[in-house]
BAFIPA-383173 format. One record per residue: residue number from 0; x, y, z of N, C-alpha, C, O, CB in turn; residue in three letters. Coordinates in steps of 0.05 Angstrom, whole numbers. Glycine has a CB too. Layout:
PT   seq     n_c1     n_c2     n_c3    ca_c1    ca_c2    ca_c3     c_c1     c_c2     c_c3     o_c1     o_c2     o_c3    cb_c1    cb_c2    cb_c3   type
PT   NUM        X        Y        Z        X        Y        Z        X        Y        Z        X        Y        Z        X        Y        Z    ala
...
This chain:
PT   seq     n_c1     n_c2     n_c3    ca_c1    ca_c2    ca_c3     c_c1     c_c2     c_c3     o_c1     o_c2     o_c3    cb_c1    cb_c2    cb_c3   type
PT     0     2618     -780     3486     2591     -780     3497     2574     -798     3479     2574     -795     3454     2579     -752     3500    met
PT     1     2559     -816     3491     2542     -834     3475     2514     -822     3473     2505     -807     3490     2541     -861     3488    thr
PT     2     2501     -830     3451     2474     -821     3446     2455     -841     3458     2456     -865     3452     2469     -818     3415    asp
PT     3     2438     -832     3476     2420     -850     3491     2393     -853     3478     2375     -866     3489     2416     -839     3519    leu
PT     4     2389     -843     3454     2363     -846     3441     2360     -874     3430     2379     -886     3421     2360     -825     3418    arg
PT     5     2336     -884     3431     2330     -911     3421     2326     -909     3391     2321     -888     3380     2306     -923     3435    ser
PT     6     2327     -932     3378     2321     -933     3349     2293     -923     3343     2288     -911     3322     2325     -961     3338    pro
PT     7     2274     -929     3361     2246     -920     3356     2244     -889     3357     2230     -877     3341     2227     -932     3377    ala
PT     8     2259     -877     3375     2259     -848     3377     2273     -836     3352     2263     -816     3341     2274     -838     3403    val
PT     9     2295     -848     3344     2309     -839     3320     2290     -841     3295     2289     -823     3279     2334     -855     3315    asp
PT    10     2275     -863     3294     2257     -867     3271     2235     -846     3272     2228     -836     3251     2245     -895     3272    ser
PT    11     2224     -841     3295     2202     -821     3297     2213     -793     3290     2199     -778     3276     2191     -820     3326    ala
PT    12     2237     -787     3299     2249     -761     3292     2255     -759     3262     2250     -738     3250     2275     -756     3308    leu
PT    13     2264     -781     3251     2269     -781     3222     2243     -777     3206     2243     -761     3187     2283     -807     3214    asp
PT    14     2222     -790     3214     2196     -787     3201     2186     -758     3203     2177     -746     3183     2175     -806     3212    arg
PT    15     2188     -746     3227     2180     -718     3231     2197     -699     3214     2187     -681     3202     2181     -711     3261    leu
PT    16     2223     -704     3214     2241     -687     3198     2235     -689     3168     2234     -668     3155     2271     -695     3203    ala
PT    17     2230     -713     3159     2223     -716     3130     2196     -703     3124     2193     -690     3103     2222     -746     3123    arg
PT    18     2177     -706     3142     2151     -693     3138     2153     -663     3137     2141     -650     3120     2131     -702     3160    arg
PT    19     2168     -651     3156     2172     -622     3157     2187     -613     3132     2180     -592     3120     2188     -614     3182    arg
PT    20     2208     -627     3124     2223     -619     3100     2205     -621     3075     2207     -603     3058     2248     -637     3096    ala
PT    21     2189     -641     3073     2171     -643     3050     2150     -620     3050     2144     -609     3029     2156     -670     3050    ser
PT    22     2140     -613     3073     2121     -592     3075     2133     -565     3067     2121     -549     3052     2109     -589     3103    ala
PT    23     2158     -560     3076     2172     -536     3068     2178     -535     3039     2176     -514     3026     2197     -533     3085    lys
PT    24     2187     -558     3028     2193     -559     2999     2167     -554     2983     2168     -540     2963     2205     -587     2991    met
PT    25     2145     -565     2992     2119     -560     2979     2112     -531     2979     2102     -520     2959     2097     -576     2992    gly
PT    26     2118     -517     3001     2112     -488     3002     2130     -473     2983     2121     -454     2969     2115     -478     3030    trp
PT    27     2156     -480     2982     2174     -466     2964     2166     -470     2935     2167     -451     2919     2203     -477     2968    phe
PT    28     2157     -494     2928     2148     -499     2900     2123     -483     2895     2120     -471     2873     2142     -529     2895    ile
PT    29     2104     -482     2914     2080     -466     2911     2087     -436     2907     2076     -423     2889     2062     -469     2936    his
PT    30     2106     -426     2922     2114     -398     2920     2127     -393     2893     2123     -372     2881     2133     -391     2943    ala
PT    31     2144     -411     2883     2157     -408     2857     2136     -407     2834     2138     -391     2816     2178     -430     2852    ala
PT    32     2117     -426     2835     2097     -427     2814     2080     -401     2816     2073     -390     2795     2079     -452     2818    val
PT    33     2073     -393     2840     2058     -368     2844     2072     -344     2830     2060     -329     2816     2054     -362     2874    tyr
PT    34     2098     -342     2836     2113     -319     2824     2114     -321     2794     2110     -301     2780     2142     -319     2836    ala
PT    35     2120     -344     2783     2123     -347     2754     2096     -342     2740     2095     -327     2720     2133     -375     2747    ile
PT    36     2075     -355     2750     2049     -351     2737     2039     -323     2739     2029     -312     2719     2028     -370     2749    val
PT    37     2043     -310     2762     2033     -283     2765     2049     -263     2750     2039     -242     2742     2032     -276     2795    asn
PT    38     2075     -268     2746     2091     -250     2728     2080     -252     2700     2078     -232     2686     2121     -258     2729    leu
PT    39     2074     -277     2691     2063     -280     2665     2035     -267     2662     2030     -254     2642     2060     -310     2658    gly
PT    40     2018     -270     2682     1992     -257     2681     1995     -226     2681     1980     -213     2667     1975     -266     2705    leu
PT    41     2014     -216     2697     2018     -187     2697     2028     -177     2670     2018     -157     2660     2039     -180     2719    ala
PT    42     2046     -192     2658     2056     -184     2631     2033     -184     2611     2030     -166     2595     2078     -203     2622    ala
PT    43     2017     -205     2611     1994     -207     2593     1974     -185     2598     1964     -172     2579     1980     -235     2597    leu
PT    44     1968     -180     2623     1948     -159     2630     1958     -132     2622     1943     -116     2610     1942     -160     2660    ser
PT    45     1983     -126     2629     1993      -99     2623     1998      -95     2593     1996      -72     2583     2020      -94     2638    leu
PT    46     2004     -116     2579     2008     -113     2550     1982     -107     2536     1982      -95     2514     2021     -139     2538    ser
PT    47     1960     -114     2548     1933     -108     2537     1923      -82     2547     1900      -74     2541     1914     -131     2543    ala
PT    48     1939      -68     2563     1931      -42     2574     1910      -44     2597     1896      -25     2602     1919      -25     2552    gly
PT    49     1910      -66     2609     1891      -71     2632     1907      -77     2657     1931      -82     2657     1871      -94     2625    arg
PT    50     1892      -77     2679     1906      -84     2704     1890     -104     2721     1889     -102     2745     1911      -58     2721    asp
PT    51     1879     -124     2708     1863     -144     2721     1881     -165     2736     1871     -181     2751     1846     -159     2701    trp
PT    52     1907     -164     2731     1925     -184     2743     1926     -182     2773     1935     -201     2786     1953     -180     2732    his
PT    53     1917     -160     2785     1917     -158     2814     1898     -177     2827     1903     -186     2850     1910     -129     2822    ala
PT    54     1876     -184     2814     1856     -202     2826     1867     -230     2831     1865     -241     2853     1831     -203     2809    tyr
PT    55     1878     -243     2811     1889     -270     2816     1914     -268     2835     1919     -286     2851     1897     -284     2790    pro
PT    56     1929     -246     2833     1952     -242     2850     1943     -242     2879     1956     -255     2896     1966     -216     2843    leu
PT    57     1922     -227     2885     1913     -225     2913     1899     -251     2922     1904     -260     2945     1894     -202     2916    leu
PT    58     1883     -262     2906     1869     -287     2914     1888     -310     2919     1886     -323     2939     1849     -295     2893    gly
PT    59     1905     -314     2900     1925     -336     2902     1945     -330     2925     1954     -347     2939     1940     -341     2876    trp
PT    60     1951     -304     2928     1969     -295     2949     1958     -302     2977     1973     -310     2995     1974     -265     2948    gly
PT    61     1932     -299     2980     1919     -307     3005     1922     -337     3010     1929     -346     3032     1889     -299     3005    leu
PT    62     1918     -353     2989     1922     -382     2991     1950     -389     2998     1955     -407     3014     1914     -395     2965    gly
PT    63     1969     -375     2986     1998     -380     2991     2004     -372     3020     2019     -386     3034     2015     -364     2972    leu
PT    64     1993     -351     3030     1997     -342     3058     1986     -363     3077     1998     -369     3098     1984     -315     3063    ala
PT    65     1962     -373     3072     1950     -394     3089     1967     -419     3088     1972     -432     3109     1921     -400     3080    ile
PT    66     1976     -427     3065     1994     -450     3062     2019     -445     3079     2028     -463     3093     2001     -455     3032    his
PT    67     2031     -422     3077     2055     -415     3092     2050     -416     3122     2067     -426     3137     2065     -388     3085    gly
PT    68     2027     -406     3131     2021     -407     3160     2019     -436     3169     2028     -443     3191     1995     -392     3166    ala
PT    69     2006     -453     3153     2003     -481     3160     2031     -495     3162     2035     -512     3179     1985     -496     3140    ala
PT    70     2049     -488     3144     2075     -501     3144     2094     -489     3165     2106     -504     3180     2088     -498     3116    val
PT    71     2096     -463     3166     2116     -450     3182     2107     -444     3211     2124     -442     3229     2125     -424     3169    trp
PT    72     2081     -441     3215     2072     -433     3242     2058     -455     3258     2063     -457     3282     2054     -410     3240    leu
PT    73     2041     -471     3245     2025     -489     3261     2028     -518     3253     2015     -535     3266     1996     -482     3258    ile
PT    74     2045     -525     3235     2049     -552     3227     2065     -567     3248     2076     -555     3266     2064     -554     3200    gly
PT    75     2066     -594     3246     2081     -610     3266     2110     -602     3266     2123     -600     3245     2079     -640     3259    pro
PT    76     2121     -596     3289     2148     -588     3292     2154     -558     3288     2176     -549     3290     2165     -603     3273    gly
PT    77     2133     -543     3282     2136     -514     3278     2142     -501     3305     2132     -511     3326     2111     -501     3265    ala
PT    78     2157     -480     3305     2165     -467     3330     2141     -458     3347     2141     -462     3371     2183     -443     3324    ala
PT    79     2121     -445     3335     2098     -436     3350     2083     -459     3362     2076     -458     3386     2079     -420     3332    leu
PT    80     2079     -480     3347     2065     -504     3358     2081     -516     3381     2069     -524     3401     2061     -525     3335    arg
PT    81     2107     -519     3378     2123     -530     3399     2123     -514     3424     2122     -525     3446     2152     -534     3389    glu
PT    82     2122     -487     3422     2120     -470     3446     2093     -474     3459     2092     -475     3484     2124     -440     3438    arg
PT    83     2072     -477     3444     2045     -481     3456     2044     -508     3469     2032     -511     3490     2024     -479     3434    leu
PT    84     2056     -529     3457     2056     -556     3469     2071     -555     3495     2062     -566     3515     2069     -576     3450    val
PT    85     2094     -542     3496     2110     -540     3520     2094     -525     3542     2095     -532     3566     2137     -526     3515    glu
PT    86     2080     -504     3534     2064     -489     3554     2042     -506     3565     2037     -505     3590     2052     -464     3540    arg
PT    87     2029     -522     3548     2008     -540     3558     2020     -562     3576     2007     -569     3596     1994     -553     3535    glu
PT    88     2043     -573     3569     2056     -593     3586     2062     -582     3613     2057     -595     3634     2082     -604     3573    arg
PT    89     2073     -558     3614     2079     -545     3640     2054     -540     3656     2054     -544     3680     2093     -519     3635    ala
PT    90     2032     -531     3643     2007     -526     3658     1996     -552     3669     1987     -553     3692     1986     -513     3639    ala
PT    91     1997     -574     3653     1987     -600     3662     2004     -610     3686     1994     -622     3705     1986     -620     3639    leu
PT    92     2030     -606     3684     2048     -615     3705     2043     -601     3731     2044     -612     3753     2077     -611     3697    ala
PT    93     2037     -575     3729     2031     -559     3753     2005     -569     3767     2003     -568     3791     2028     -529     3746    arg
PT    94     1986     -578     3750     1960     -587     3761     1961     -616     3770     1942     -627     3781     1938     -584     3740    arg
PT    95     1984     -629     3765     1987     -657     3774     1975     -678     3755     1969     -700     3765     1975     -660     3800    gly
PT    96     1972     -672     3730     1961     -691     3711     1982     -708     3699     1976     -726     3682     1945     -678     3689    his
């Protein structure tokens, strides 16, 4: 079976795949730094008999969650976004646009 995709389509798919892979790698690096830094902050906080480490943990955790939502849920090529695009295409096709 031959592949009927044009070089332009292959190039666009390759760019999207590289963009998605870079976004996911960025999130993994962000998550790793978050874990390492917050473990260090927790150790420092608890060694001083305090529990202030929860504040940066929660604040940065919110940022990490938002970053994850942008990468995994609503970024280009994400499953949720693709389902919404397909739903809009179907609605437009039904209306004759």
